[in-house]
C-alpha positions in Angstrom: 155.2 63.4 21.5 157.8 66.0 22.2 157.0 69.7 22.2 158.8 72.1 19.9 162.0 73.6 21.3 160.3 76.9 22.4 157.2 75.2 24.1 157.4 73.5 27.5 154.5 71.1 28.2 153.7 71.9 31.8 151.3 69.9 34.1 150.0 72.1 36.9 149.0 70.5 40.2 147.2 73.1 42.4 148.4 73.3 46.0 147.4 76.1 48.4 148.9 79.5 47.5 151.9 78.0 45.6 149.8 77.0 42.5 146.1 77.9 42.0 143.7 78.9 39.3 142.6 82.5 39.3 139.2 83.8 38.3 140.2 83.7 34.6 141.4 80.1 34.8 145.1 81.0 34.6 147.5 79.3 37.0 149.0 81.7 39.5 150.8 81.5 42.8 154.4 81.6 44.0 155.6 78.6 42.1 153.4 79.1 39.0 154.5 82.7 38.7 158.2 81.8 39.2 158.1 79.3 36.3 156.2 81.7 34.1 158.9 84.4 34.7 161.7 81.9 34.0 160.0 80.8 30.8 159.5 84.4 29.7 163.2 85.2 30.5 164.3 82.3 28.3 161.9 83.0 25.5 159.8 79.9 26.2 156.1 79.3 26.3 154.5 77.1 29.0 151.7 75.1 27.5 149.2 73.7 30.0 149.1 70.0 29.6 146.5 67.8 31.5 147.6 65.1 33.8 147.2 61.9 31.8 144.7 59.3 32.9 147.3 56.6 32.4 149.6 58.2 34.9 146.7 58.8 37.4 145.8 55.1 37.1 149.3 54.0 37.8 149.7 56.3 40.8 146.1 56.8 42.1 147.3 57.9 45.6 149.4 60.8 44.5 148.9 63.4 41.7 152.5 64.5 42.3 153.9 61.0 41.6 151.6 60.7 38.6 152.9 63.9 37.2 156.5 62.9 37.7 155.7 59.6 35.9 154.2 61.7 33.0 157.5 63.5 32.7 159.4 60.2 32.8 157.5 58.9 29.8 158.0 62.1 27.8 154.3 63.0 27.9 155.2 66.3 29.7 158.3 68.4 30.2 157.6 69.9 33.6 155.4 69.5 36.7 154.5 72.9 38.2 153.8 72.5 41.9 155.5 71.9 45.2 157.1 68.4 45.5 158.7 66.2 48.1 161.6 64.5 46.4 160.8 60.9 47.3 163.2 58.1 46.3 160.4 56.7 44.0 160.1 60.1 42.2 163.9 60.6 41.9 164.2 57.3 40.1 161.7 58.6 37.5 162.9 62.1 36.8 165.4 64.9 37.7 164.4 67.7 40.0 165.5 71.3 40.1 167.2 72.8 43.1 164.6 73.5 45.8 163.4 77.1 46.0 162.2 76.7 49.5 161.9 74.1 52.2 159.0 73.0 54.3 159.7 72.8 58.0 158.1 69.6 59.4 158.4 68.8 63.1 157.3 65.8 65.1 156.1 66.6 68.6 155.4 63.9 71.2 154.7 64.1 74.9 157.4 63.5 77.5 156.6 60.3 79.3 157.5 60.2 83.0 159.4 57.2 84.3 157.5 55.1 86.8 
């Protein structure tokens, strides 16, 4: 069910330095710290919520899509990680404005004409 108005149910998906567990088992990193700061500024509490097995089973290839599904069925309020906004995920839930973008480039050899 839904959380109280001052509690945000957050599923954390570790990814490199953006979201990771520290030695004390707390989630830290660029993204995790940003959401913690926003919640504190708004007087909200982030409550760690596990990724549901039902969402994992529906989306076994992607923890990120499974998390977005969990938000879409009101079993979580927020996914804390980095995300690619795929069309499938956009159909399930709303996304915040990106805080940074990943530069992806495709390189291929130049083929000589024969």
